[in-house]
N, CA and C of each residue as an Amber inpcrd file, in Angstrom:
protein
   522
   0.3910000  35.9880000  71.7960000  -0.8430000  35.8490000  71.0100000
  -1.1170000  37.2340000  70.3400000  -1.4150000  37.1810000  69.0560000
  -1.7470000  38.4040000  68.3560000  -3.2340000  38.7160000  68.4720000
  -3.5220000  40.0070000  68.5930000  -4.9400000  40.4240000  68.7980000
  -5.1540000  41.7370000  68.1430000  -6.3710000  42.0260000  67.7610000
  -6.7850000  43.2670000  67.2090000  -8.2240000  43.5640000  67.6500000
  -8.5840000  44.8950000  67.5320000  -9.9410000  45.3560000  67.7870000
 -10.4850000  45.7430000  66.4580000 -11.6770000  45.1910000  66.1450000
 -12.4250000  45.6730000  64.9210000 -13.6510000  46.4020000  65.5150000
 -13.5330000  47.7350000  65.4960000 -14.6980000  48.4740000  66.1230000
 -15.6870000  48.8180000  65.0210000 -16.9380000  49.0020000  65.5030000
 -17.9950000  49.4730000  64.6380000 -19.2900000  49.6200000  65.3980000
 -20.2550000  50.2990000  64.8040000 -21.5550000  50.3830000  65.4300000
 -22.3370000  49.1220000  65.0920000 -22.1150000  48.5330000  63.8930000
 -22.8000000  47.3150000  63.5290000 -24.3380000  47.4230000  63.7020000
 -24.8860000  48.5830000  63.2100000 -26.3260000  48.8610000  63.4040000
 -27.0400000  48.9400000  62.0750000 -27.2710000  47.8220000  61.3920000
 -26.9260000  46.4070000  61.8100000 -25.6550000  45.8910000  61.1660000
 -25.2660000  44.7610000  61.5900000 -24.1490000  44.0120000  60.9500000
 -24.4940000  43.6500000  59.5040000 -23.5940000  43.9310000  58.6060000
 -23.7790000  43.5620000  57.2260000 -22.8800000  42.4220000  56.8330000
 -23.0480000  41.8840000  55.6330000 -22.1290000  40.8240000  55.1340000
 -20.7240000  41.3890000  54.9250000 -20.6860000  42.7170000  54.6080000
 -19.3110000  43.3410000  54.4930000 -18.6120000  43.3400000  55.8370000
 -19.3280000  43.6290000  56.9490000 -18.7840000  43.6290000  58.2880000
 -18.2650000  42.1890000  58.6290000 -19.1960000  41.2120000  58.3530000
 -18.8380000  39.8100000  58.6300000 -17.6370000  39.3930000  57.8620000
 -17.5410000  39.7760000  56.6030000 -16.2860000  39.3900000  55.8030000
 -15.0730000  40.0040000  56.4060000 -15.1130000  41.2530000  56.8800000
 -13.9150000  41.8250000  57.4780000 -13.5290000  41.1510000  58.8270000
 -14.5470000  40.8260000  59.6490000 -14.3140000  40.1730000  60.8820000
 -13.6670000  38.8310000  60.6710000 -14.1410000  38.0740000  59.6900000
 -13.5760000  36.7420000  59.4040000 -12.2170000  36.7950000  58.7960000
 -11.9950000  37.7410000  57.9600000 -10.6420000  37.9140000  57.4060000
  -9.6570000  38.4020000  58.4660000 -10.1020000  39.2120000  59.3890000
  -9.2380000  39.6300000  60.5200000  -8.8680000  38.3780000  61.3640000
  -9.8560000  37.5350000  61.5810000  -9.6230000  36.2960000  62.3330000
  -8.6330000  35.3890000  61.6200000  -8.4810000  35.5370000  60.3210000
  -7.4490000  34.8040000  59.6370000  -6.0690000  35.3760000  59.7560000
  -5.9550000  36.6330000  60.2490000  -4.6750000  37.2610000  60.4710000
  -4.3080000  37.3190000  61.8990000  -5.2200000  37.2950000  62.8220000
  -4.9360000  37.4820000  64.2440000  -5.5190000  36.2710000  64.9970000
  -4.9000000  35.9750000  66.1330000  -5.3680000  34.8900000  67.0000000
  -6.7150000  35.2330000  67.6670000  -6.8040000  36.4650000  68.0160000
  -8.0560000  36.9510000  68.7060000  -8.4900000  38.2960000  68.0250000
  -9.7840000  38.3030000  67.6280000 -10.2880000  39.5450000  67.1100000
 -11.4360000  40.0270000  68.1070000 -11.2880000  41.2260000  68.6240000
 -12.2860000  41.8230000  69.5190000 -13.2180000  42.6600000  68.6530000
 -14.4050000  42.0880000  68.3760000 -15.3820000  42.8780000  67.7030000
 -16.0110000  43.8400000  68.6580000 -15.5790000  45.0720000  68.5960000
 -15.9930000  46.1030000  69.5530000 -17.2900000  46.8060000  69.0440000
 -18.3930000  46.4240000  69.6310000 -19.6810000  47.0400000  69.3050000
 -19.7460000  48.4010000  70.0310000 -19.5450000  49.4410000  69.2890000
 -19.5360000  50.8350000  69.8710000 -20.9470000  51.2820000  70.2310000
 -21.0480000  51.7600000  71.4580000 -22.4130000  52.2770000  71.9060000
 -22.1470000  53.7160000  72.2430000 -22.8270000  54.5880000  71.4770000
 -22.7130000  56.0240000  71.7490000 -24.0490000  56.4260000  72.4180000
 -23.9490000  56.7910000  73.6800000 -25.2120000  57.1980000  74.4330000
 -25.9420000  58.3490000  73.7980000 -25.2260000  59.1520000  72.9910000
 -25.8290000  60.2980000  72.3370000 -26.5460000  60.0340000  71.0330000
 -26.4370000  58.7820000  70.5700000 -27.1300000  58.3880000  69.3400000
 -28.1680000  57.2980000  69.5640000 -29.2740000  57.4700000  68.8420000
 -30.3080000  56.4900000  68.8910000 -30.2080000  55.5660000  67.6820000
 -29.8330000  54.3190000  67.9150000 -29.6730000  53.3940000  66.8190000
 -31.0370000  52.6250000  66.6770000 -31.0750000  51.8290000  65.5820000
 -32.1900000  50.9460000  65.3540000 -32.2500000  49.8210000  66.4610000
 -31.0800000  49.3180000  66.7200000 -30.9060000  48.2980000  67.7420000
 -30.0660000  48.7790000  68.9400000 -30.3190000  48.2440000  70.1280000
 -29.5180000  48.6290000  71.2740000 -28.1480000  47.9750000  71.1330000
 -27.2070000  48.4390000  71.9280000 -25.9040000  47.8470000  71.9240000
 -25.9390000  46.3660000  72.1600000 -26.7150000  46.0030000  73.1800000
 -26.8250000  44.5170000  73.5130000 -27.4040000  43.7550000  72.3280000
 -28.4210000  44.2800000  71.6840000 -29.0180000  43.5930000  70.5570000
 -28.0480000  43.4480000  69.4160000 -27.2910000  44.5250000  69.1560000
 -26.2870000  44.4520000  68.0820000 -25.2000000  43.4560000  68.3020000
 -24.7160000  43.4890000  69.6270000 -23.7280000  42.4540000  70.0070000
 -24.2380000  41.0480000  69.8160000 -25.4960000  40.8130000  70.2480000
 -26.0840000  39.4740000  70.1190000 -26.2060000  39.1380000  68.6360000
 -26.5710000  40.0530000  67.7740000 -26.6810000  39.7340000  66.3450000
 -25.3640000  39.4010000  65.7450000 -24.3000000  40.1210000  66.1450000
 -22.9400000  39.7500000  65.6840000 -22.5780000  38.3200000  66.1800000
 -22.8630000  38.0230000  67.3810000 -22.5500000  36.6780000  67.9050000
 -23.3790000  35.6610000  67.1300000 -24.6460000  35.8550000  66.8870000
 -25.4960000  34.8760000  66.1670000 -24.9910000  34.7230000  64.7360000
 -24.6130000  35.7900000  64.0880000 -24.1090000  35.7320000  62.7330000
 -22.8260000  34.8700000  62.5860000 -21.9570000  35.1360000  63.5980000
 -20.7000000  34.4090000  63.5840000 -20.9630000  32.8620000  63.8770000
 -21.8670000  32.6240000  64.8050000 -22.2040000  31.2010000  65.1580000
 -22.8070000  30.5190000  63.9730000 -23.6640000  31.2240000  63.1830000
 -24.3610000  30.6380000  62.0310000 -23.5600000  30.5490000  60.6920000
 -22.3710000  31.2790000  60.6620000 -21.7630000  31.3990000  59.3370000
 -21.0600000  30.1360000  58.8850000 -20.7000000  29.1910000  59.8270000
 -20.0870000  27.9680000  59.5020000 -18.5750000  28.1240000  59.1250000
 -17.9920000  29.2630000  59.4650000 -16.5770000  29.4630000  59.1600000
 -15.7800000  29.2110000  60.4350000 -14.7720000  28.3780000  60.3920000
 -13.9760000  28.0240000  61.6000000 -13.2560000  29.2430000  62.1720000
 -13.0030000  30.2870000  61.3960000 -12.3390000  31.4620000  61.9170000
 -13.1990000  32.2210000  62.8840000 -14.5950000  32.0460000  62.8510000
 -15.4770000  32.7300000  63.6620000 -15.2180000  32.5040000  65.1150000
 -14.6460000  31.3680000  65.5080000 -14.3040000  31.0490000  66.8690000
 -13.3180000  31.9080000  67.4780000 -12.4930000  32.6550000  66.6220000
 -11.5200000  33.5940000  67.1250000 -11.9720000  34.9640000  67.4180000
 -13.3130000  35.2170000  67.1240000 -13.8950000  36.5650000  67.2780000
 -14.6270000  36.6080000  68.6140000 -14.2220000  37.5700000  69.4490000
 -14.8730000  37.8040000  70.7490000 -15.6790000  39.1060000  70.5890000
 -16.9600000  39.0680000  70.8650000 -17.8470000  40.2400000  70.6880000
 -18.0780000  40.8800000  71.9750000 -17.8350000  42.2070000  72.0560000
 -17.9990000  42.9630000  73.2210000 -18.5040000  44.3780000  72.9730000
 -19.3380000  44.8620000  73.7790000 -19.7830000  46.2850000  73.7490000
 -18.7610000  47.1530000  74.3940000 -18.5990000  48.3910000  73.8160000
 -17.9130000  49.3770000  74.6190000 -18.5960000  50.7160000  74.5030000
 -18.8090000  51.3550000  75.6040000 -19.6560000  52.5240000  75.7230000
 -18.7680000  53.7260000  76.1270000 -18.9840000  54.7640000  75.3480000
 -18.2910000  56.0380000  75.6680000 -16.7800000  55.8800000  75.6940000
 -16.1020000  56.9290000  75.9000000 -14.6490000  56.9110000  75.9670000
 -14.1010000  56.7670000  74.6030000 -12.7920000  56.7030000  74.5360000
 -12.0590000  56.5930000  73.3260000 -11.6750000  55.2060000  72.9640000
 -11.5730000  54.9200000  71.6570000 -11.1650000  53.6070000  71.1750000
  -9.8330000  53.1900000  71.7780000  -8.9170000  54.1850000  71.8580000
  -7.5750000  53.8500000  72.4020000  -7.6780000  53.3960000  73.8650000
  -8.6560000  53.9170000  74.6200000  -8.8350000  53.5220000  75.9900000
  -9.3140000  52.0760000  76.0260000 -10.2530000  51.7650000  75.1630000
 -10.7550000  50.3810000  75.0810000  -9.6390000  49.4440000  74.6680000
  -8.7860000  49.8100000  73.7770000  -7.6500000  48.9940000  73.3710000
  -6.7010000  48.7800000  74.5590000  -6.4720000  49.8330000  75.2460000
  -5.6030000  49.8230000  76.4070000  -6.1070000  48.8260000  77.4610000
  -7.4110000  48.9080000  77.7340000  -8.0580000  47.9680000  78.7520000
  -7.9080000  46.4890000  78.3340000  -7.9070000  46.2840000  76.9770000
  -7.7770000  44.9210000  76.4750000  -6.3240000  44.4870000  76.3180000
  -5.4010000  45.4620000  76.3830000  -4.0500000  45.1520000  76.1260000
  -3.7110000  44.9270000  74.6290000  -4.4750000  45.5550000  73.7870000
  -4.3980000  45.3960000  72.3530000  -3.8430000  46.6300000  71.6710000
  -2.9100000  46.4670000  70.7590000  -2.2730000  47.6260000  70.0840000
  -2.5930000  47.8290000  68.6520000  -3.4810000  47.0100000  68.1630000
  -3.8890000  47.0690000  66.7030000  -5.3560000  47.1450000  66.5550000
  -5.7510000  48.1620000  65.7780000  -7.1580000  48.2830000  65.3300000
  -7.1770000  47.8770000  63.8910000  -8.1830000  47.1060000  63.5280000
  -8.3750000  46.6880000  62.0680000  -9.6710000  47.2650000  61.6200000
  -9.5890000  47.9670000  60.4180000 -10.7420000  48.5640000  59.8690000
 -10.8850000  48.1080000  58.4200000 -12.1100000  47.8870000  57.9530000
 -12.3410000  47.5420000  56.5850000 -12.6570000  48.7950000  55.7900000
 -12.1550000  48.8690000  54.5580000 -12.3710000  49.9860000  53.7130000
 -13.1520000  49.5680000  52.4310000 -14.2150000  50.3100000  52.1140000
 -14.9430000  50.0790000  50.9080000 -14.5020000  50.8490000  49.7460000
 -13.9300000  52.0900000  50.0550000 -13.5570000  53.0090000  49.0070000
 -12.5750000  54.0370000  49.5250000 -12.1350000  54.9130000  48.6380000
 -11.2440000  55.9830000  49.0220000 -11.9080000  56.9410000  49.9680000
 -13.2350000  57.0680000  49.8950000 -13.9660000  57.9020000  50.8450000
 -13.7940000  57.3750000  52.2930000 -13.9180000  56.0560000  52.4430000
 -13.7270000  55.4520000  53.7420000 -12.2550000  55.7100000  54.2220000
 -11.3040000  55.5930000  53.3110000  -9.9100000  55.8880000  53.7390000
  -9.7350000  57.3050000  54.1690000 -10.3120000  58.2310000  53.4750000
 -10.1570000  59.6440000  53.8320000 -10.8040000  59.9120000  55.1730000
 -11.8930000  59.2440000  55.4820000 -12.5950000  59.3360000  56.7980000
 -11.7990000  58.6980000  57.9430000 -11.1940000  57.5190000  57.6260000
 -10.5220000  56.7190000  58.6400000  -9.1010000  57.2190000  58.9550000
  -8.3670000  57.7430000  57.9370000  -6.9590000  58.1100000  58.1610000
  -6.7410000  59.0700000  59.3100000  -7.4820000  60.2470000  59.4510000
  -7.2070000  61.0460000  60.6050000  -7.4500000  60.3830000  61.9170000
  -8.4790000  59.4880000  62.0040000  -8.6760000  58.7370000  63.2450000
  -7.5380000  57.7890000  63.5700000  -7.0510000  57.1420000  62.4860000
  -5.8540000  56.2750000  62.6950000  -4.6950000  57.0200000  63.2300000
  -4.4300000  58.1680000  62.6570000  -3.3130000  58.9750000  63.1280000
  -3.5070000  59.4350000  64.5690000  -4.7000000  59.8480000  64.9250000
  -4.9840000  60.2760000  66.2680000  -4.8280000  59.1500000  67.2370000
  -5.3550000  57.9350000  66.8860000  -5.2260000  56.7690000  67.7220000
  -3.7490000  56.4880000  67.9970000  -2.8930000  56.5460000  66.9660000
  -1.4940000  56.2990000  67.1400000  -0.8470000  57.3650000  68.0980000
  -1.2740000  58.6040000  67.8670000  -0.7240000  59.7310000  68.6670000
  -1.1080000  59.5790000  70.1560000  -2.3990000  59.2840000  70.3800000
  -2.9430000  59.2500000  71.7160000  -2.6360000  57.9620000  72.4890000
  -2.6030000  56.8490000  71.7780000  -2.4790000  55.5760000  72.5180000
  -1.4940000  54.6050000  72.0410000  -0.6280000  55.0050000  71.0920000
   0.3790000  54.0550000  70.5260000  -0.3980000  52.8470000  69.9950000
  -1.5190000  53.0750000  69.2930000  -2.2830000  52.0440000  68.6520000
  -2.1570000  52.1880000  67.1410000  -1.7460000  51.1200000  66.4980000
  -1.6360000  51.1400000  65.0260000  -2.9340000  50.6980000  64.4270000
  -3.2160000  51.1860000  63.2220000  -4.4210000  50.7810000  62.4740000
  -3.9900000  50.0190000  61.2670000  -4.6600000  48.9520000  61.0260000
  -4.4680000  48.1080000  59.8160000  -5.7260000  48.2290000  58.9860000
  -5.6190000  48.6220000  57.7650000  -6.6780000  48.6800000  56.8250000
  -6.7930000  47.4750000  55.9810000  -8.0000000  46.9330000  55.8300000
  -8.2380000  45.7800000  54.9740000  -9.2510000  46.2390000  53.9200000
  -8.8980000  45.9430000  52.6210000  -9.7990000  46.3760000  51.5250000
 -10.9590000  45.3890000  51.5740000 -12.1650000  45.9380000  51.5500000
 -13.3660000  45.0960000  51.5900000 -13.6100000  44.3670000  50.3320000
 -14.3480000  43.3540000  50.4590000 -14.7460000  42.5490000  49.3180000
 -15.5990000  43.4070000  48.3790000 -15.2700000  43.4910000  47.0650000
 -15.9940000  44.3390000  46.1480000 -17.4810000  44.0320000  46.0450000
 -17.8760000  42.7890000  46.3590000 -19.2740000  42.4890000  46.3650000
 -20.1240000  43.2940000  47.3270000 -19.4090000  43.7730000  48.3520000
 -20.1190000  44.5670000  49.4340000 -19.7390000  46.0510000  49.4410000
 -19.0610000  46.5100000  48.3860000 -18.6230000  47.8890000  48.3600000
 -19.7350000  48.9190000  48.3910000 -20.9330000  48.5570000  48.0790000
 -22.0550000  49.4630000  48.1250000 -22.9180000  49.3120000  49.3910000
 -22.5360000  48.3480000  50.2450000 -23.3680000  48.0300000  51.3900000
 -22.9360000  48.7620000  52.6050000 -23.8270000  49.4740000  53.1760000
 -23.6300000  50.1320000  54.4630000 -24.8300000  49.8710000  55.3950000
 -24.6310000  49.9960000  56.7040000 -25.7020000  49.7590000  57.5960000
 -26.8160000  50.7390000  57.3880000 -26.4880000  52.0420000  57.0990000
 -27.4400000  53.0700000  56.8060000 -28.3320000  52.6640000  55.5870000
 -27.6860000  52.2860000  54.5130000 -28.4230000  51.8830000  53.3660000
 -29.3370000  50.6820000  53.5950000 -28.7790000  49.6520000  54.3320000
 -29.5520000  48.4640000  54.6090000 -30.8250000  48.8510000  55.3430000
 -30.6840000  49.7560000  56.3440000 -31.8850000  50.1610000  57.0800000
 -32.8600000  50.8620000  56.2050000 -32.3890000  51.6810000  55.3200000
 -33.3100000  52.4600000  54.4250000 -33.9500000  51.5290000  53.4830000
 -33.2840000  50.5830000  52.8980000 -33.8620000  49.6400000  51.9900000
 -34.9140000  48.7620000  52.7140000 -34.5430000  48.3100000  53.9240000
 -35.4890000  47.4810000  54.7100000 -36.7510000  48.2220000  55.0800000
 -36.5710000  49.4820000  55.4300000 -37.7180000  50.3200000  55.8420000
 -38.7640000  50.4190000  54.6810000 -38.2630000  50.3000000  53.4040000
 -39.1350000  50.4180000  52.2250000 -39.5960000  49.0400000  51.7720000
 -39.2810000  47.9950000  52.5120000 -39.8430000  46.7170000  52.2230000
 -39.0660000  45.8850000  51.2320000 -37.8620000  46.3120000  50.8810000
 -37.0820000  45.5220000  49.9060000 -36.3570000  44.4180000  50.6480000
 -36.0760000  43.3430000  49.9310000 -35.3840000  42.2030000  50.4750000
 -33.8880000  42.5470000  50.6990000 -33.3960000  42.3700000  51.9140000
 -32.0800000  42.6530000  52.2290000 -31.2110000  41.3850000  52.5610000
 -31.8010000  40.2370000  52.1510000 -31.1120000  38.9450000  52.4670000
 -29.7960000  38.7700000  51.8140000 -29.4920000  39.4870000  50.6880000
 -28.1650000  39.4320000  50.0350000 -27.2270000  40.4040000  50.6030000
 -27.6650000  41.1370000  51.6800000 -26.8370000  42.2120000  52.2370000
 -26.4500000  41.9450000  53.6410000 -27.2070000  41.1900000  54.4030000
 -27.0450000  40.8610000  55.7910000 -27.1650000  39.4260000  56.0810000
 -26.5970000  38.9480000  57.1610000 -26.7380000  37.5050000  57.6010000
 -28.2230000  37.2720000  57.9420000 -28.6230000  35.9860000  57.9120000
 -30.0180000  35.6640000  58.1830000 -30.5660000  36.1230000  59.5380000
 -29.7840000  36.0700000  60.6080000 -30.2380000  36.5420000  61.8490000
 -30.5230000  38.0050000  61.8410000 -29.7300000  38.7120000  61.1170000
 -29.9560000  40.1980000  61.0190000 -31.1830000  40.4410000  60.1280000
 -31.3580000  39.7440000  59.0370000 -32.5570000  39.8910000  58.2400000
 -33.8040000  39.6560000  59.1000000 -33.7950000  38.6300000  59.9080000
 -34.9780000  38.3280000  60.7190000 -35.2020000  39.4220000  61.7610000
 -34.1340000  39.9870000  62.3340000 -34.2480000  41.0470000  63.3450000
 -34.7920000  42.3040000  62.6920000 -34.3310000  42.6190000  61.4290000
 -34.8660000  43.7860000  60.7560000 -36.3490000  43.6350000  60.4660000
 -36.7140000  42.4900000  60.0180000 -38.0740000  42.2170000  59.6840000
 -38.9630000  42.3510000  60.9430000 -38.4870000  41.8820000  62.0470000
 -39.2200000  41.9920000  63.3260000 -39.3460000  43.4100000  63.8290000
 -38.2380000  44.1700000  63.6230000 -38.2200000  45.5580000  64.0810000
 -38.9750000  46.4870000  63.1640000 -38.8930000  46.2350000  61.9070000
 -39.4700000  47.2030000  60.9070000 -40.7150000  46.7140000  60.2660000
 -41.1240000  45.4500000  60.4850000 -42.2930000  44.8490000  59.9290000
 -41.9510000  43.9920000  58.7660000 -42.5830000  42.8810000  58.6820000
 -42.3310000  41.8360000  57.7020000 -43.1540000  42.1660000  56.4310000
 -42.5150000  42.9970000  55.5840000 -43.1680000  43.2650000  54.3230000
 -42.2690000  43.2390000  53.0950000 -41.1040000  42.6200000  53.3270000
 -40.1060000  42.5190000  52.2880000 -40.5640000  41.5710000  51.1540000
 -40.3990000  41.9050000  49.8560000 -40.7610000  40.9950000  48.8060000
 -39.8930000  39.7070000  48.7900000 -40.2710000  38.7030000  48.1070000
 -39.5170000  37.4440000  48.0580000 -38.2350000  37.6020000  47.3910000
 -38.0260000  38.5340000  46.5100000 -36.7410000  38.7510000  45.8560000
 -36.4090000  40.2330000  45.7560000 -35.1410000  40.5890000  45.5470000
 -34.7780000  42.0170000  45.5420000 -35.6090000  42.7950000  44.4990000
 -35.9540000  44.0210000  44.8550000 -36.6170000  44.9140000  43.9550000
 -35.7470000  45.0870000  42.6250000 -36.4820000  45.1000000  41.5350000
 -35.7850000  45.3320000  40.2670000 -35.3460000  44.0680000  39.5050000
 -35.5560000  42.9720000  40.1210000 -35.1940000  41.6830000  39.4690000
 -36.4510000  40.9710000  38.9580000 -36.4150000  40.5640000  37.7120000
 -37.6230000  40.0280000  37.0620000 -37.8050000  38.5820000  37.2900000
């Protein structure tokens, strides 16, 4: 059975993340969505909340590939150690741009060196090339509608966490 790990902080999960997870599930029998929890960082959502939001988004998306995605938290340690515990030798990462590639390449080489783990890069859907969790949080904090950037469960969680003051449609559209 083929398997990969798709790691990320998913704070919060975006439609770009969901796209990559589903496309990975089209290539592998099992996709381990590894929700990374860094005890040294304060996220908007806890690791458990982020994992729950990923599960809810997958359950709600209506895509049959979603059933191949297993969501799990991993705290501390190296990604290669997490892969070793799972018996998985492939990490799959989505890329939005050359900047992402420049950031991910050294980590991919280190993972291969440390743990005999290969990294597969998937080019992200251009519709989401500008979408990042950081930007989504910033836009949501300012009350703009993020419904075109995140799954409905995430939109609701953002509204609950940051306050429900988003306009009915995205800012700048008449």
